[in-house]
Residue, then its C-alpha position, 0 to 999 in steps of 0.5 A: x416292689x418285693x415288699x408289695x409282693x410279700x404283703x400280697x402273699x400275706x394277705x392271701x394267706x390270711x384270706x385263705x386261712x378263713x376260707x374253705x377250700x373245695x373242688x381240687x378237680x375243678x368244676x364246669x358250669x354249663x347251665x344257669x341251673x348249675x350256677x344257681x345251685x352251686x351253694x346248695x351243692x357245695x355248702x361253705x365252698x369259698x375257695x375253689x382249688x381247681x379250674x372253673x369253666x363257665x360256658x353255658x349258652x343260657x347263663x344270664x347271671x352269676x349270682x350263685x357264685x357270690x360266695x367265691x373269694x378265690x380260685x386257685x386254678x383258671x377261670x374261663x368264660x366262653x360262649x356266654x352270649x346272654x351274660x350282661x355283666x359279671x356281678x356274682x363274682x364281686x367277692x372274687x379277690x384272686x385267681x391263681x391261674x388265668x382269667x379267660x374270656x372268649x366269645x362273650x358279649x360283655x361291654x365291660x367287666x363290671x362285677x370283678x371290682x374286688x379282683x386284685x391279682x391274677x397269677x398268669x393272666x386275663x385271657x379272652x380266647x387266646x393262649x394261657x400264660x397271658x392276660x388277654x382281652x380279645x374277641x369281644x366285639x362289644x367290649x368298650x372299656x375295662x371298667x370293673x378291673x380298677x382293683x387289679x394290681x398284679x398280673x403274673x403273665x402278659x397283659x394282652x389286649x387284642x382285636x377288640x373292635x369297640x374298645x376305646x380306652x383301658x383307663x381302668x387299669x390304673x392300679x396295675x403295678x406288675x405285669x409279665x409283659x404288655x401285648x396290645x394289638x389290633x384294636x382299631x378304636x383305641x387311642x391311648x395307653x393311659x391306664x398303664x402308667x403305674x406299671x413298674x417298667x422293670x417287671x415287663x419282659x416283652x412289649x408289643x404294640x401293633x396294628x392299633x390304627x387310631x393309637x397315638x398316645x403311647x408315652x406312658x411312664x411304664x413304656x418309657x422306662x422299659x424302652x430306656x432299658x428293655x429287658x425283652x422283645x420290642x415289637x412296635x409298628x402299624x399304629x398311628x402317628x406318635x406310636x409308629x416306632x420305638x424311636x417315635x415313642x422314645x422321642x415323646x418320652x424324652x429319651x434315646x433308646x439303645x440297640x435293642x437287646x432282643x430286637x425286633x426291628x421293623x423297616x416298613x417304609x423308607x423313613x424307617x430305613x433312612x433314620x436307623x443310624x439316628x434312632x439307634x446310634x452306633x447299633x451295628x450288631x443286631x441282637x434280634x429279628x429284622x423285617x424289611x417290608x410289610x408284616x403280614x397283618x399290614x399287607x392289605x394296607x398297601x405295598x411298602x415304598x422302600x426303594x433302597x437300603x442305604x440306611x442299613x450300611x453299618x449293620x454287621x450281623x443279625x443274631x435273629x432272622x431276616x425277613x425281606x417281603x412284600x416290596x415293590x421298587x427294590x431291585x437289589x439289596x445294596x445297603x446290606x453290604x456289611x452284613x456278614x452273618x445271620x443267626x436265624x433264617x433268611x426269608x426273601x418273599x414276594x418282592x415284585x421288583x427284586x432282580x438279584x441279591x447284590x448287597x449280600x456279598x459279604x454274607x458267609x453264613x446263615x444259622x437256619x434256613x434260606x428261603x427264596x420264594x415268590x420273587x417273580x423277577x429274580x433273574x439270578x442269585x448273584x450276591x450270594x457268592x460269599x455264602x459257604x454254609x446254611x445251618x438249616x434248609x435251602x428252598x428256592x421256589x416260585x422264582x419264575x425268571x431264575x434260570x440257574x443257581x449261579x451265585x451259590x457256587x461257594x456253598x459247601x454245606x446245607x444243614x437241612x433239606x434242599x428243595x427246588x420247586x416250581x421255578x418255571x424257567x430254571x434250566x439247570x442246577x449250575x451253581x451247586x457244584x461245591x455242595x457236598x452235604x445235606x442234613x435232610x431231604x433232597x426235593x427237585x419238584x414236588x411229589x404231590x402236584x404238577x405245580x411243584x415241578x420245575x417245567x424247564x429243568x432238563x438235567x440234575x448236573x450240579x448235584x454231582x458232589x453231594x454225599x449220598x449218605x447225607x441225603x434223607x428222602x429223595x423226591x424228583x417229581x413233576x419236572x416235565x422236561x427232566x430227562x437226565x437224572x444220573x448225577x453222581x449223588x443220585x446214582x450213589x443214593x439209589x445204590x443204598x438209599x437212606x429213606x424213601x425214593x419218589x421219582x416220577x412224572x418227569x420226562x422219559x429217562x427220569x420217570x422211575x428209580x429203575x430208569x435212573x439206575x439204568x442211566x447211572x450204569x450207562x453213564x458209569x460204563x462211559x466214564x470207565x471207557x473214557x478213563x481206560x479203567x478195566x475190571x476183569x474177568x467179569x464175570x469172575x469167581x475168585x479174584x479181579x484184576x483192576x487197572x487204572x491209568x497212571x493219572x488216576x489214583x485208586x483209593x478203595x473198592x466197594x461192592x454192593x449186592x442187589x439190595x444196595x447192601x455193602x458186602x465188601x470193601x478194600x483196596x486191591x493188592x498189586x491190582x488184584x482184589x479177592x472176591x472168593x467169599x462172594x456168593x454167585x450173583x449180580x453185584x455193583x462194584x464201585x471204584x473210589x478214585x481221586x477223580x471221583x467214583x465209577x461203578x459197573x455191574x459185576x457178575x460172580x460165578 
């Protein structure tokens, strides 16, 4: 293969030595006249050094470009509705960037018969570092690409409604990756058989509803020792899973080094141990249920996950979505860590999260959304840390967050939104730190609120300094917001504060601050902690019961700025340096924090 690449470079060098370079800034052809006059305007120009754009609606032929032998940049054709073929590019042998087609009415690529190499790819309306064939409703085959041997980017063939075969690619020996998806009339991958499997960095074969023949030698070689991602689902029998293709190849496949695993039906779950013998540590992503592009084809029939009992860890993400008939997650009982995010979304029968009991850490977000019958978070008792955010939304039968009682840290935002029967936040008492926003409800709309929530008890132990922005909005029954973390945050906020459209008592920052002071005064009375004289001038006497240990005292001014911190000496605190005015004095004890107003004369 190295010899081939060396020979290709030598040939290109010889060709370029005999050619004249021009247009380093590139050129755009927006009319037939510009195409026709190219040789007159740029005499002797056979190698275009920049990018070339052909996008004129009246362009019907490319004959004026017949002298072009090489384009060092990209070649992009789009919105050329009347261009019947690519004759005129018949001397073009190489493209240094990508070749792009978008919204064309070509039935094939006749005219590109001399093209043997594309540096980045063949792109038809998609991303740049790819060889892409898509959005061409009349493209029936790839005739015209018979000389194409090298594609430096991905071979990406997508959404070609009339494409029946890709046989013209049989000269292709090198690609950066293969991505073939959404071609409903494609039945075979014949044409890819001569690609060196070792050059492939990604294999995606998805949602080609008639595709039954996938066991090309290049595909088989890659699956026997994959060097990148594998994404195979939604095709016809013979091409539905990596294991099915491997069986047709006469090989067994290893535990995939980069994933991804798709469990779309019960058979996929039940056969996992047979298809991936000894595969316990998943080095990629796992999807259980329906990918979004297949959702319209029906709900998955998965009713249990027992075939996954020996999965210990997932280094990527875990998606569980669009399931009916799965009541719990039993079968994932050995899973102890997920390196990416977990999203449990739109499962119409899921009742609890039993089966995740051994899960102790999640590297990224935990998202629980649109699970209408999820009554509890039982099953998450082993979870102590979430690397990303925690979002619980549209789980309308959930009435508390019990199951999260051992969760200590959330690395991102905490968002509790639109859970209509959530009564309390009980279950979050162990949570001490966030790494983002705290949102209870949604500041932009009624439907983001938690209609039945009455109190923020459960949030008391979050460090206020770990909260960025604070949102408490559209929770129409919420009247008690004076959780310790909220009170602490309002004294010295780290970001924006939105408190509105809740029940009276929790309709503004001022209402919550007043409730915080009332609550703190009650706590002081209950603990028999005394601060006097108040108003004071030069010193304060602070006394606490024997069972309460005073660690230190913090004094804040009216803007929330810390102006003094220290520990009383012999129960006496010097305040002589404070200017006259109103302050908040905070006593930090071994049993929590208490605050009250302090007047300095």
